[in-house]
C-alpha positions as CSV (number, residue, x, y, z in Angstrom):
1,X,0.6,12.5,19.1
2,X,2.9,13.2,22.1
3,X,6.6,13.6,21.3
4,X,8.6,10.4,21.8
5,X,11.5,10.8,24.1
6,X,14.8,8.9,23.6
7,X,15.6,8.1,27.2
8,X,19.2,7.0,26.4
9,X,19.8,10.4,24.8
10,X,18.2,12.2,27.7
11,X,20.4,10.3,30.2
12,X,23.5,11.1,28.2
13,X,22.6,14.8,28.1
14,X,22.2,14.9,31.9
15,X,25.6,13.1,32.3
16,X,27.2,15.7,30.0
17,X,25.7,18.4,32.2
18,X,27.2,16.7,35.2
19,X,30.6,16.7,33.6
20,X,30.4,20.4,32.7
21,X,29.3,21.4,36.2
22,X,31.9,19.3,37.9
23,X,34.6,20.7,35.6
24,X,33.7,24.2,36.7
25,X,33.0,23.7,40.4
26,X,34.6,20.4,41.4
27,X,32.8,17.0,41.7
28,X,32.4,17.3,45.5
29,X,30.3,20.5,45.1
30,X,27.9,19.2,42.4
31,X,24.2,18.7,43.4
32,X,21.4,17.2,41.4
33,X,19.7,20.7,41.3
34,X,22.9,22.1,39.7
35,X,22.9,19.4,37.1
36,X,19.3,20.0,36.3
37,X,19.8,23.7,35.8
38,X,22.8,23.0,33.5
39,X,20.9,20.5,31.5
40,X,17.9,22.8,31.2
41,X,15.5,20.3,32.7
42,X,13.6,20.1,36.0
43,X,15.1,18.5,39.1
44,X,12.2,16.1,39.1
45,X,13.3,14.8,35.7
46,X,16.9,14.2,36.9
47,X,15.5,12.4,39.9
48,X,13.2,10.4,37.6
49,X,16.2,9.1,35.6
50,X,18.7,8.7,38.5
51,X,16.7,8.7,41.8
52,X,19.8,9.7,43.8
53,X,23.0,11.7,43.5
54,X,25.0,8.5,43.9
55,X,23.3,6.9,40.9
56,X,23.9,10.0,38.9
57,X,27.6,10.0,39.8
58,X,27.8,6.3,38.8
59,X,26.3,7.0,35.4
60,X,28.5,10.0,34.9
61,X,31.5,7.9,35.8
62,X,30.6,5.3,33.2
63,X,29.9,8.0,30.6
64,X,33.3,9.6,31.3
65,X,35.1,6.2,31.0
66,X,33.3,5.5,27.7
67,X,34.4,8.8,26.2
68,X,38.0,8.3,27.3
69,X,38.0,4.8,26.0
70,X,36.9,6.1,22.6
71,X,39.7,8.6,22.7
72,X,42.4,6.0,23.5
73,X,41.0,3.6,20.9
74,X,41.3,6.4,18.3
75,X,44.9,7.0,19.3
76,X,45.7,3.3,19.0
77,X,43.9,2.9,15.7
78,X,46.1,5.7,14.3
79,X,49.3,3.7,15.0
80,X,48.0,0.2,14.7
81,X,49.7,-0.4,11.3
82,X,53.0,0.9,12.6
83,X,55.8,-1.8,12.7
84,X,57.0,-0.2,15.9
85,X,55.3,-1.6,19.0
86,X,56.6,1.4,20.9
87,X,54.1,3.5,19.0
88,X,51.1,1.7,20.6
89,X,52.6,2.0,24.1
90,X,53.3,5.7,23.5
91,X,49.7,6.3,22.2
92,X,48.2,4.7,25.3
93,X,50.4,6.8,27.7
94,X,50.1,10.1,25.9
95,X,46.3,9.8,25.6
96,X,46.0,10.2,29.4
97,X,48.0,13.4,29.6
98,X,45.8,16.5,30.0
99,X,47.0,18.2,26.8
100,X,43.7,19.6,25.7
101,X,40.3,20.5,27.1
102,X,38.8,17.0,26.8
103,X,41.8,15.2,28.4
104,X,42.0,17.9,31.1
105,X,38.4,17.3,32.0
106,X,38.9,13.5,32.1
107,X,42.0,13.7,34.3
108,X,40.3,16.3,36.6
109,X,37.1,14.3,37.1
110,X,38.9,10.9,37.3
111,X,41.1,12.2,40.0
112,X,38.1,13.6,41.8
113,X,36.2,10.3,41.6
114,X,39.3,8.5,42.9
115,X,39.5,10.8,45.9
116,X,35.8,10.3,46.7
117,X,36.3,6.5,46.3
118,X,38.7,6.5,49.2
119,X,35.8,7.0,51.6
120,X,32.9,5.7,49.4
121,X,33.0,1.9,49.1
122,X,30.2,1.8,46.5
123,X,32.1,4.2,44.3
124,X,35.4,2.3,44.8
125,X,33.7,-0.9,43.6
126,X,32.8,0.6,40.3
127,X,34.5,-1.1,37.3
128,X,35.8,2.3,36.2
129,X,38.1,2.4,39.2
130,X,39.6,-0.9,38.0
131,X,40.5,0.5,34.6
132,X,44.2,1.0,35.6
133,X,44.4,-2.8,36.1
134,X,43.1,-3.3,32.6
135,X,45.6,-0.8,31.2
136,X,48.4,-2.5,33.1
137,X,47.5,-5.8,31.4
138,X,47.4,-4.2,27.9
139,X,50.7,-2.4,28.3
140,X,52.4,-5.4,29.8
141,X,51.4,-7.5,26.9
142,X,52.7,-5.0,24.4
143,X,56.1,-4.8,26.2
144,X,56.3,-8.6,26.3
145,X,55.7,-8.8,22.6
146,X,58.5,-6.2,22.2
147,X,60.7,-8.3,24.3
148,X,60.1,-11.4,22.1
149,X,61.1,-9.3,19.1
150,X,64.2,-8.2,21.0
151,X,63.1,-4.5,20.9
152,X,63.5,-3.9,24.6
153,X,66.7,-3.6,26.5
154,X,67.7,-7.0,28.0
155,X,66.9,-8.0,31.5
156,X,63.8,-5.8,31.9
157,X,60.6,-7.0,33.8
158,X,57.7,-6.1,31.5
159,X,55.2,-5.9,34.4
160,X,57.4,-3.7,36.6
161,X,58.2,-1.4,33.7
162,X,54.5,-1.1,32.9
163,X,53.6,-0.2,36.5
164,X,56.3,2.5,36.5
165,X,55.2,3.9,33.2
166,X,51.5,4.1,34.2
167,X,52.3,5.6,37.6
168,X,54.6,8.1,35.9
169,X,51.9,9.0,33.4
170,X,49.3,9.5,36.1
171,X,51.6,11.7,38.2
172,X,52.7,13.7,35.3
173,X,49.1,14.3,34.3
174,X,48.4,15.7,37.8
175,X,51.4,18.0,37.6
176,X,50.1,19.3,34.3
177,X,46.6,19.8,35.7
178,X,47.8,21.9,38.6
179,X,50.2,23.9,36.4
180,X,53.4,22.5,37.7
181,X,54.6,21.7,34.2
182,X,53.4,21.9,30.6
183,X,52.0,19.0,28.7
184,X,55.0,19.2,26.4
185,X,57.3,18.8,29.3
186,X,55.4,15.8,30.6
187,X,55.4,14.2,27.2
188,X,59.2,14.7,27.0
189,X,59.6,12.9,30.4
190,X,57.6,9.9,29.1
191,X,59.6,9.9,25.9
192,X,62.8,9.8,27.9
193,X,61.7,6.7,29.8
194,X,60.6,5.0,26.7
195,X,64.0,5.7,25.2
196,X,65.5,4.0,28.3
197,X,63.6,0.7,27.8
198,X,63.3,0.4,24.1
199,X,66.2,-0.5,21.9
200,X,67.1,1.9,19.1
201,X,67.7,0.9,15.5
202,X,71.4,1.4,16.1
203,X,71.6,-1.6,18.4
204,X,70.0,-0.4,21.6
205,X,70.3,2.5,24.0
206,X,73.0,0.8,26.0
207,X,75.1,0.1,22.9
208,X,74.9,3.8,22.0
209,X,75.9,4.9,25.5
210,X,78.9,2.5,25.4
211,X,79.9,3.9,22.0
212,X,79.6,7.4,23.3
């Protein structure tokens, strides 16, 4: 009997090959022939599954987003039972920093996709590109819950603070990626700003400053 092929597995293997090639050469320089060679399959097989480079990129985009989503979920699960809502916000922000090979790859390729999306309407329309909106909603809700529990400094706008934190996280991630700063330095900056908005056990950061 002919060997049965798991098409979902084969598509995933090709997507992984795309990620590896893009990590080495840059997404803009990746061709379907390069991906086929990396995956150890024929160009015809890659074309059979994806037909065009655009469709291959879209699938690679979804695959990358799924992997990153699993990473973030694991971070959140690790702190879910913590009584401190700050821990969940911190887990979400820190997961995006390129502190290891997997997160560096994600940040590198996400940034590359974003740049390509500036001039590619089809790519810009992909749900993956709207993930920052979803992250904004999640972090805003966490900050609002913290506000209700009087764990934030008074007078803060949860949505504006969320936008600031996410923009800061993205910018810091890029600075780590290009070697401007270390991942530890970037994490310290995020910690500093979380200290600014979250009240401390001693009665809040503002209270401590006044006492100092």
